N, C-alpha and C positions, 0 to 999 in steps of 0.2 A: 504494500500500500504506500502511496506517495501523496503529498499534499495536492489539492485541486489546483489546476492551472491558474485560476483567478487568484488564489492565495499566493502562489509562487511569483506571480507578476507584481506583487507588492514588495518583493525583495529587491533592493538596489542592484542594478545590473541585469535583472531579469524582466524588466518592464515590457520589453518588446517580444516576449515569448522565448528568449534564449534558454537553452538547457542549463541547469545548474552544474557546476563543476563537481559538486558534492551535495548529497542530500541524504542525511542519516537521521533516522528517527531516534530521539533521545529517550532513555529509560527514566523511570521515576515519575512521580505524580499520579494521581488517581482521577483527575478531573479533565485536564486539557490534553491535546496532542501537540507535541513540540518536535521540531526538526532542526538540526544543525545544517545550514545551507551555505554553500560557498559559491560565489560568482566572481567575475572580474573586478567587482567593486569591493570585495572583502568577504569576511565570514560573519554570519548572522544566525540568530535563533528566530525561527518562525513558529509562533504559537497560534493554534486554532482553538477557539472556545469549545469546551465540552458542553453537554446539555445543561440547561439552566438549573434543573433540579439537582444536578451533581455538584453545584457550586453555591449552596445556600449562603446568603450573607454577602456575596460579592457585588460590588458596585463599580462598574468599569470607569465611570467618570471620576470617582474618588481615587481609584487605583492610579489612573493616568496622571492626575495632578500630583499625588504624593511621590510616585515613581519619578516623575520629571524633576522634582526638587532634589531628590536623592541622587539622580543621575548627574545633575548639574554640579553637585558637590563631589562627584567621583566615587560615590558609595554604591550606586547601582549602574548596570550597563545602560548605555544611551539608547533611548527609543528612536528608531529611524523611520518607522511607518506604523500607521494604525488605520484600520478600515473596519469601523464598527459593523457595517452592514454585512460583512463577510466573517465577522468574529475573528479578525486577524490582528495580531500584534507582532511587529518585527523589531528586535533589539540587536545591537552589536553583540557578537560572541566574545566573551572574555575567557581567556585560558586560565588554567590553574587546577588545583585538586580540591574537590569538595570535601568539606568536613565529614568525619565519620562519627558514628555513635560514641566511639571511644574518645574522640576529641571533645565531645560535649560533657565529658566527665574528667577532663584534664585541666589542671589549674592554669597552666600557661596558655593553652588554647582558648580557654574561657576568658582569661584576662585580655587576650588579644581581641576577642569578639566584644568584650565589654568596652574596650577603648573605642572600637568602631561605633558601637551603639551610642556612646557619649557624644561622638561627632554628629551622628544622625539626630539625636535628641536636641542638639544645640541649634539645628537649622530653623529658620523662620518657617512656621507652619502656615499653609494657605488658610483662607477663611472657609472652613468646612465645619459641619456640626461635630461636636465632640462625641466620642464613642459613648453609647449608652448600653452597657453590657446586658442589662435586664431586658431592654427592648430587643436586642439581638437574640437573647435566649428565647423570648416569646416568638420571634420570627421563625426560629428553628422549630419550636414545638408546634407551631401552626401547621407545619408540613409533616408532622409525625402522627403516630396512631393515638387512639383514645387512651390506651393503656399507658403510653409514654407521657401523655399530658397529665395523667394522675401522678406519675413519678415526678414530672417536671414541676407541678405546683408545690410539692413537698420540698424539692430542691430549691426552688425560687425563694421560698420563705426564708431559707437560711442564708441567702445571698444578699439580702437587703443591706446589711451593715457593710459587707465587703464592697458593694457597688458605691455606697456612700463615701467610703474611705478614698476612693479614686475619683470622686466627683469634684473636689475643690482644693485639695491640699497642695497640689503642685500645678504649675503652669502646664497647659496641654501642649504637646509637641507631636512631631511625626514619630510613629512607632511602626515597626515592620509587621509585627503581629503573628508571624508564622515561622518561627525560627527553628524549623526542623533542620537537621544537619545538612541535607542536600541543598538547602537554600543559602548556604554559606560556602563561598569558594575562595580559597587562598591562592593567589597568583602574585602578580607584581604588587598588588595590594589586596586587602580583604574586601571581597564583593558580597553584597547581599542581593539575592535573586528572588524572583517571584513575589510581586507586591500586591497580590490579589486581596490579602487580608490586612493591608496597611490601614491605619486609622490615625486620627488625631486624638490623643489620649494621654493619660498620666505616663511618664517614662517607665514607671514600675511595671507597666503592662508587658513589655518585652521580657523582663526578667521572670515574671510570672509564667510566661509562655515557656521559657527554657526549663523552669522547674517542673511544669506540667508534662512536658515531653520527655524530660531526662531527670527523673528524681535523684539520680546519683550526683547531679550537679549541686545539690544542696550542701554537700560537704565543702564546697568551694565558694559558697554564697558570700561570705564576708569579702573575699578578694574580688569577686565579680561586682559586688556593690561598689567597692572602691574604684574599680576600673571604669564603671559606668557613671562615676560622680554622683552616686546615690547613697552614700554613707548615711545612715540614720533612717533609711526608708524600708527597713526590714518588714514592718507590719503591712505597709502598702504592697510590698512584693508578695507576701504571703496571701493577702487578700486577692491580688491578681492571679496568683496560682490557683486558688480555689475556684475563682470565676472561670479560668481557662479550662480546668478539669470538667466543670459542669457544662460549659459551652461545647467542649469536645464531645461529650456524651450526646448532647442534643443535636450536634451537627451530624454525627453518624446516624442517629435515629431518623433525622429528617431525610437522609439518603436511603433509609431502609436497611442499614447495616447493623450487625450486632455490636453491642457496646455494653460494658458492665455499668450498672447504675452506681454513680460515685458514692463511696462509703458503704456499699452493701456487698460488693463482690458478686452480685447476681447479674447474669446477662439479661438484657431486655430484648 
């Protein structure tokens, strides 16, 4: 399988129907289809949107605005083309080695990532609505089953205080929001990839994400907080962690995928 011709024509150097010099489907990701494409103009990543139900909570307008700011700062790959009607995004290809799960439990690698996040969080944020994690939770649950909504109401009641902690104690900034290891690439610099779940939020949101995905990182949390310039934000990070865990469950259930109910160990 290869990308549709109309999508390939969005890649620089292929506008007139030229054949790509390279077109390799990229592994990873459960939502979109992505290819590494080479032309006479360079190397690029071509992303095609997956079905809408497979990407609950994604807002392409928000993503594009936040990705563009990060790209201008050299934190994200540069966007070179976007065609909403085709569900196409084309970015420059950046070389390097993706982080591994082991890196997300390594003090030095986490410190390097933390320093990069501090740079991201210091960027001026566009005028966008601040993340409301409870509203996002409700959006996910609306696409889930009646039984899930019962679990969700119980979970939501316990998240009120956590959401309040992230609502006003710190200036809102750009956060990546999906710091799975494959979205961190170490090359000539540390790149953050895949901005679908970027938001304007408390900077603790990104650290809560890391803890939710990689519980072993908790052993290095003081150093990570220092690298992120978030010393003293431990309670907010823990609140963000609990919210991420609950949202992760609701996201999977919105997609009809199995997921353990947080705190119960029971699959839903």
